[in-house]
C-alpha positions as CSV (number, residue, x, y, z in Angstrom):
1,M,0.0,0.0,0.0
2,G,1.0,3.6,0.0
3,I,1.8,6.5,2.3
4,C,-1.1,8.1,4.1
5,T,-1.2,11.9,3.8
6,N,-3.8,12.5,6.4
7,D,-3.5,13.0,10.1
8,C,-5.7,10.3,11.4
9,T,-5.2,8.1,14.5
10,E,-5.5,4.8,12.5
11,C,-2.6,5.8,10.3
12,K,-0.5,7.1,13.1
13,N,-0.8,3.7,14.8
14,N,0.1,2.0,11.6
15,Q,-3.0,-0.1,11.7
16,I,-3.7,0.8,8.0
17,N,-1.4,2.3,5.4
18,L,-4.0,4.3,3.5
19,C,-6.8,6.5,5.0
20,D,-10.2,6.4,3.4
21,N,-9.5,9.8,1.8
22,C,-6.2,8.5,0.3
23,K,-8.0,5.6,-1.3
24,I,-10.3,7.9,-3.3
25,C,-7.8,10.8,-3.9
26,E,-6.9,11.4,-7.5
27,R,-3.4,12.4,-6.5
28,R,-2.6,8.8,-5.6
29,S,-0.6,6.7,-8.0
30,K,-2.8,4.1,-9.7
31,T,0.0,1.6,-10.0
32,S,1.7,1.9,-6.6
33,S,-0.9,3.5,-4.4
34,R,1.7,6.1,-3.3
35,C,0.9,9.8,-3.0
36,L,2.0,11.7,-6.1
37,V,2.3,15.0,-4.1
38,F,4.1,14.1,-0.8
39,V,7.2,12.0,-0.1
40,A,6.5,11.9,3.6
41,R,3.1,12.2,5.4
42,P,2.4,15.8,6.4
43,K,0.4,16.6,9.5
44,K,-2.5,18.0,7.4
45,C,-3.1,17.0,3.8
46,W,-3.9,20.0,1.6
47,A,-3.5,18.1,-1.6
48,F,-6.7,15.9,-1.5
49,T,-8.8,16.1,-4.6
50,L,-11.4,14.2,-6.5
51,D,-10.6,16.0,-9.8
52,P,-9.4,13.3,-12.2
53,D,-7.9,16.0,-14.5
54,W,-5.7,17.6,-11.8
55,A,-2.4,16.5,-13.4
56,K,-3.4,17.9,-16.8
57,K,-4.4,21.2,-15.3
58,V,-1.1,21.5,-13.3
59,K,0.9,20.7,-16.5
60,K,-1.0,23.3,-18.5
61,E,-0.5,26.0,-15.9
62,T,3.2,25.1,-15.4
63,D,3.8,25.2,-19.2
64,F,2.0,28.6,-19.3
65,Y,4.2,29.9,-16.4
66,K,7.4,28.7,-18.1
67,K,6.5,30.5,-21.3
68,S,5.5,33.7,-19.5
69,Y,8.6,34.1,-17.5
70,R,11.5,33.3,-19.9
């Protein structure tokens, strides 16, 4: 399983590897179940999303930013 990015008692006690929110988060790798945003679990997860297009939107905005500030 992956790294939990939420501050829940169950995950702190290592009873489960993924919180319920992590299981449905779109920022979780579909192949390894790891979080695509965090390397280590933060105290509060600010990255949770249900938007399946989040990666495309980030890439689009990043590309726009790169072109704007060259």
